[in-house]
N, C-alpha and C positions, 0 to 999 in steps of 0.2 A: 302821299298816301298814308293812311293810318293803318296800323296793324294791331293785332290782338293775340293773346295766348290765353288758354283756359287755365285760370289760376285763381285760388282764393287769397293769394298773397302770403301764404304760410310756408310754401315750399319754393325751392329753386325752380325757375322756368325750364321746362323741357319741350322738345318737340319743335316743329316749324311754326313761325309765325304766319298768321293768316290775315289777309286784307280785310279790313273792317270797313264797310259802307260808311260814308261821311256823316251821316246822321245817326249812327248807331252807338255812339258812346254812351254808356250808362253812368250818369252823373247823379249820385244820391246824396242828400243831406249836404248841401253847400256850406262850407265852413267860412269862406272869405271870398270877397270880390275886390279886385284892384285894377288899375289902369296902367298900362305900359306907357310912361311918359314920352318914349321915343315914337311910338306908332299910334297910340290912342286905343289900341287893342285891350279888350277886357280879359283879365286872368280870373278864372273860376277855379276854386280849390275845394276838393271834396275829401274829407278824412275817411268817410266810408268806402269811397271808391279808390282811394289811394292814387289820386290823379290831379294834376294841374292841367287845365284846358285853357288855350288861347284862342279868342273869338274875335273877328274883325267887326267893323262897324255895321256890316249887313247881317251879323249873326252867324257867319259862316266859320267853321272850325278852320283854324290856321295851323295849329300844332298842339301836341299834348306832351306831358312828361309823367311817367309813371313814378310813384314814390315807393316802389318795392325794392326790398334789399336785393343787391346784385345788379342793379340797373342804375344809370346815371351817376356812377361813383359812389352809391350808397352800399355800405356794408350790411346794414339791417334796414328793414322797412321802416319808414317814418310812422311811429305808432298812432298819432292823432293830430294830423296837420290842422291848425287852427287860424293861421294868418300868413299872408304873402305880401310882399312888396318887391318892386324892381327899381333900381336906381338908373340914372341917366347913362351909366356906362354899361348897362345890361346885366349887372349882377343881381341875382335873384336871392331874396332872403325869405326864409320860411321859419315860423315857430310852431312848435308842437307840444301837446302835453305829454309828459310832465316836465315842464321848464327845459325844453330842448330848443336849440337855435341851429339853423343850417344856412349856409350860403353856397351858391352855385355860380361859378364864373364861366363865361364863354372862353373857349380856347381858340 
């Protein structure tokens, strides 16, 4: 299931998460597309939406990752995510303006 919170990304998330219908993710201004070498799924990155979306070969949403501070191990919101890659071990790499580099490892 996918969930949402009402937020513009500038404040700490508060309140209960709410179920989001599968086709309701609002992705604006895609910054980067990449392919997961392990699954063939597409990764779509949006700086404006502060989100990374995973889509399968049929175009169905598989998962998503918010890039907001306080989530997914991030202290601060990723300011302007512009590129994404995933290696064979599942480590996710992301670059953002101005000259920022992030890596996310599965536990």
